C-alpha positions, 0 to 999 in steps of 0.5 A: 496472519497474526492480527487483522486490521479492521475498518475504523481502527487506527492505522498502525504508525510506522516509518520506513526508508524510501527511495527518495532517501527520506523516511516515509511515515505511514499512518497518523499523517493528519491527511488522507493517505493511500498505502499500497503494499505490493509483493515485490520486484518478482511480481509482474502483476505488481508492475501493472498495478503500480503503473495504473497507480502512477496514471492516477497520481494527478487525480489522487493529488487533486483529492489531496491524497498522499500515496505511498507504495510499500514492499518488503524488497530491499532498496536495490530491488525496489529501485530497479522495479521503480525504474523499470516501470517509470514509477515516480510516486514515493516507494518505501521498502524493507517492510519487515515480516513483523510490520507486515503482520501488524498491517494484517497482511498475508505473508508468503515464502518464496517458491524458489530462489529465482522468485525472491530471497525472503518472505514477502507481503501479499497485496494490501491497500489501505486508505487512511483518513485525516483522523488516522483511521482506516477508512478503506482496506483490502487485503488479499492472500493472492496476487490475482485479487486487487481492488480496482483503483478507479473504484477506490478513487471514486470511493475516496471522492464520495467519502470526502465530499459527503462525509460518508462514514467508515463502513464494516465496523459492526 
């Protein structure tokens, strides 16, 4: 990992293609944004996590949080995975290795051609506040460690309602 994104830092702004055919902008939106980076179609744990994220979509929308799921997969794999699990939230794809590193993500190489055909990001979750700063972040080196989405939603709610400051900046 070449750089570490820190709490309170500006979220790196990037534009990625999406399954909807429109570019998705990460960072700098002027709104609350949750960016969920997942490993890709080859990861069954990602299916469960994305399904839980889909279930929470109405609550996140109620908090005015824009959600985007992001992977390094090409369009065909991202589309197949979204269709398989019935995922209808925005999905961005083709996250490059330099972009993965810009986000401070761990990058893994495939164990075999059966797994996937390119380096991929390990899970990451970023909550960006309207000022474009990273309010909450969680980066893992393993598919087995991901933040509880219900707890993240409660944290967003508390931060929005009470003006709770960004923690971990010292």
